[in-house]
C-alpha positions, -999 to 999 in steps of 0.1 A, spaced: 941 123 -273 950 125 -237 922 129 -212 921 158 -189 899 173 -164 888 211 -173 865 238 -163 839 251 -190 812 279 -186 783 275 -211 751 294 -215 720 279 -224 680 281 -224 661 255 -211 624 248 -195 626 239 -161 594 224 -143 599 236 -107 580 220 -81 561 252 -74 549 251 -111 542 216 -113 519 219 -81 504 250 -100 493 228 -130 477 204 -108 460 228 -88 441 235 -122 425 199 -125 418 194 -89 380 191 -79 365 214 -52 369 184 -27 406 177 -34 416 215 -34 399 216 1 419 185 12 451 199 -1 445 235 14 437 219 47 473 201 47 488 232 38 474 251 69 483 220 88 518 228 78 520 266 75 515 284 106 511 317 84 483 304 65 444 306 78 412 293 63 388 327 65 352 319 79 324 317 54 297 331 71 276 335 39 267 301 42 254 303 76 223 324 70 201 345 90 191 319 116 227 306 122 238 343 128 210 345 154 217 317 171 258 328 172 245 361 187 225 343 212 249 319 226 283 323 212 285 360 222 310 364 251 295 387 282 292 390 317 261 364 315 280 340 295 312 342 316 297 336 354 263 327 366 246 348 394 247 335 427 214 336 443 184 318 430 164 347 422 189 363 403 195 331 389 156 330 378 161 367 362 188 356 342 172 328 327 142 351 320 164 377 302 181 349 283 149 332 271 134 363 260 162 374 239 164 341 225 124 344 217 133 375 198 159 362 176 145 326 169 107 332 174 109 302 196 114 295 235 124 264 251 89 255 263 80 252 229 109 232 217 107 208 248 70 207 255 65 171 254 95 167 279 81 190 306 101 220 323 140 219 319 159 215 351 180 244 361 213 244 371 212 252 405 245 234 418 281 245 406 288 214 392 255 213 371 266 249 359 295 235 347 278 211 328 252 231 312 282 258 301 298 232 284 270 223 260 278 224 222 263 260 213 264 275 246 294 295 250 317 281 224 317 286 185 308 252 180 270 248 165 247 224 163 245 203 129 213 186 121 233 156 101 250 143 130 212 138 145 201 118 110 201 81 112 223 67 83 205 46 58 216 6 63 239 -9 39 232 -39 22 256 -60 44 238 -48 75 207 -58 63 214 -93 54 235 -95 87 206 -83 108 187 -117 93 214 -140 96 207 -156 134 173 -164 123 184 -185 92 220 -197 102 218 -219 134 252 -241 135 283 -222 137 298 -242 106 268 -225 86 273 -193 102 313 -191 90 300 -202 55 273 -176 56 297 -151 66 318 -160 38 293 -160 12 286 -123 28 318 -112 19 318 -122 -17 280 -102 -20 281 -70 -44 265 -38 -42 237 -51 -68 229 -84 -47 248 -106 -68 276 -134 -62 301 -144 -87 293 -181 -100 328 -197 -86 322 -180 -55 309 -216 -42 337 -234 -52 361 -209 -38 344 -209 -3 343 -249 -2 381 -248 -15 393 -222 13 370 -233 44 376 -273 36 342 -282 35 319 -297 7 303 -280 -22 271 -294 -11 273 -276 22 280 -246 8 253 -250 -18 228 -259 11 234 -227 31 235 -206 0 202 -219 -7 189 -209 26 205 -176 22 184 -169 -9 155 -169 8 164 -136 28 155 -102 24 150 -87 -3 138 -114 -27 167 -124 -53 196 -121 -32 227 -144 -35 220 -151 -71 246 -160 -93 231 -151 -127 202 -128 -137 178 -161 -146 187 -173 -112 178 -141 -95 143 -139 -112 137 -174 -108 141 -169 -67 117 -140 -69 90 -162 -92 93 -190 -68 89 -169 -35 54 -157 -54 47 -191 -64 49 -186 -99 78 -207 -113 58 -232 -133 75 -252 -160 66 -226 -186 78 -193 -167 110 -216 -159 116 -221 -195 110 -184 -202 135 -172 -174 160 -197 -190 160 -181 -224 164 -144 -214 187 -141 -246 157 -148 -266 138 -120 -246 165 -98 -253 164 -102 -290 125 -102 -290 126 -136 -305 92 -138 -292 79 -168 -317 109 -192 -302 99 -182 -269 62 -192 -275 75 -226 -289 98 -237 -262 73 -223 -232 46 -243 -247 22 -212 -243 2 -191 -266 6 -154 -273 -17 -138 -246 1 -161 -219 34 -154 -231 23 -117 -228 11 -124 -191 45 -139 -185 61 -107 -200 42 -85 -176 55 -107 -146 90 -108 -155 91 -67 -159 74 -64 -125 106 -84 -108 137 -65 -95 168 -74 -113 191 -59 -90 178 -64 -55 207 -47 -37 204 -15 -54 182 -3 -28 205 1 -1 235 24 10 266 16 -8 286 43 8 299 81 8 291 95 -28 306 124 -39 282 156 -42 285 178 -75 287 213 -66 289 237 -96 321 254 -101 306 283 -122 270 296 -122 257 310 -154 224 335 -151 206 353 -175 211 391 -174 186 419 -178 205 432 -207 200 401 -224 237 388 -219 249 359 -197 261 367 -157 292 344 -154 304 337 -118 323 316 -100 304 297 -72 315 312 -40 312 277 -19 339 263 -42 363 294 -39 387 288 -9 392 312 16 431 312 21 446 344 42 480 349 52 484 363 85 508 393 78 506 399 116 515 371 130 546 369 108 556 403 116 555 396 155 575 366 151 602 382 127 606 408 153 614 381 179 634 355 158 669 364 144 670 362 105 700 341 102 690 310 120 668 279 116 637 294 129 641 326 107 645 303 78 617 281 86 595 314 87 608 331 54 599 297 37 565 295 51 560 330 40 570 323 6 551 292 2 518 311 17 525 335 -10 526 314 -37 494 292 -27 475 325 -26 487 336 -61 482 300 -75 447 297 -60 437 335 -77 452 322 -108 431 291 -108 401 311 -105 410 337 -133 416 307 -156 385 290 -149 365 322 -154 385 326 -187 376 292 -202 339 294 -189 332 331 -203 344 318 -237 325 285 -234 294 304 -227 301 329 -257 306 299 -283 275 282 -265 248 310 -264 225 295 -289 224 261 -268 221 281 -235 190 301 -251 175 271 -275 184 238 -260 206 207 -274 195 211 -308 218 246 -313 248 228 -293 280 243 -316 307 222 -326 334 231 -306 372 216 -293 398 226 -272 417 248 -296 395 271 -304 388 279 -270 423 280 -264 433 305 -293 405 327 -280 417 331 -247 455 330 -256 465 299 -237 479 263 -245 454 237 -251 465 213 -221 455 243 -198 422 243 -209 416 204 -209 427 206 -173 403 231 -166 375 217 -177 383 180 -164 357 174 -137 344 211 -134 310 218 -136 286 246 -148 251 252 -137 232 270 -164 196 277 -167 195 244 -190 207 223 -158 242 212 -145 268 202 -175 302 193 -170 328 214 -190 335 188 -212 300 182 -224 303 216 -248 331 201 -266 317 181 -296 333 171 -329 319 189 -360 297 169 -384 295 181 -420 263 198 -435 245 196 -466 255 221 -494 284 236 -476 256 250 -445 271 255 -412 285 224 -396 266 206 -365 276 195 -331 277 155 -329 258 157 -296 231 176 -314 230 152 -341 227 125 -315 201 141 -298 177 144 -332 182 110 -339 172 101 -300 141 123 -308 133 105 -341 133 72 -326 111 80 -296 84 95 -319 84 67 -342 49 48 -345 46 9 -338 39 3 -375 62 24 -389 97 23 -372 123 37 -389 159 18 -401 193 34 -400 190 43 -438 155 61 -430 172 82 -401 203 91 -425 176 102 -451 157 121 -424 189 137 -412 198 147 -447 165 166 -452 175 188 -419 210 194 -436 229 170 -414 252 149 -437 262 116 -418 270 80 -431 244 51 -419 275 34 -400 278 67 -376 241 65 -372 246 30 -361 275 40 -337 254 66 -323 226 44 -315 243 17 -304 261 45 -279 227 55 -265 218 16 -258 189 19 -288 183 -14 -300 180 -18 -337 149 -14 -361 141 -52 -361 140 -52 -321 125 -20 -318 94 -35 -337 90 -66 -318 90 -49 -290 67 -19 -295 42 -47 -309 45 -63 -277 40 -32 -254 11 -24 -279 -6 -58 -271 -2 -56 -233 -15 -19 -232 -44 -31 -251 -50 -64 -227 
């Protein structure tokens, strides 16, 4: 068969993921901070996009300050020439400010004495250039608050008083670089530093020992036992019995107090005193310091009870992006630029991008509102009565109710939060697997069952600790059909020890309370 080139016309249907469609999908799963950063980038690239000022966040006091300082007028544009007029101008300015803020410069700066008036042209210019005087810039009190010291800064301030030689300071800086946010270093850290710096391991250990005497107590430890030993040594409490106690923490975790008494060579009362001493120590000495910038959770949806007994659901205005398309600027530039040149094409592309972004943001808000409304409708009993009434819910149920795909619902509920009268919850919290009920009754939510197990264990007496089989029987009495291995899995997920360990711990705590 001969090979030849030919032209064919074929018609077919296919789903094409355009860049704009992919971006719309990504907008759904963005958090508030990610969305704000994305919009800021788009505004920087697109001259037709603007971010509307959110005056509702400023409050009445900020508005009063803006009216007193930022409002343009004759007094703000030029200062009086004579001293008498300048005094009158100051008096009128102070009276207006007193009416708006119910304060005065004398009250604010009463400890500093009278303020100097700008009686020279160069001082007048400096006065006008102050933030908040004649510009839209306002004071932010957060800029004047001192930041909390980090663990590294706190240790670095103590190094000059502990390490003297240059060689020791280099080793100390290397150890400080390996310090994690909890105050620990890895067990092989001294070996790595000695090999990298070309010094002996004993030299590194000597510097490490001196660093372990710094504040906070227990810093630069390699294990939990070493951390507790350092703190006990600084309290002069590290005797041989306590050293044996700290060296066998795995027995303490298992509540094997009989073996601990034998290894430490003490009686039951002394062991309880040692246990109380251990509980007073800090297992994470570096946890009390600033570790960096943490993301603040802002709810995307706010749910309030309405007067008619229903629920009022609204999007949080703080998380709603206020993006505007400057149609006036587009019309003015379109009159000047020709439609066929590159500038006209760029302008048309910017308008299309701006229109698409505003529509996508509007669609995102509507989709979040639909999903949130359906979740509230499904979990009405939880909002009224608590976690025991949390219904089993999955993505398909919500997707079928609002006529959307499961993947869309999954993207909407990812890292979105709802503020309810019961507290702040991630949207995924309301989705839970279904657990069967006894005799064909209503199914139960896995989260509600875990909550019941937690309450049962919290209310058990020291002499009547519930086993997993007994928890199964108690759940069956309340209409929940659950296997023993599932109870054990839920218990371990909540970091609740077994019945044997709980019995030992409760007896020990009861003896400590009596003592």
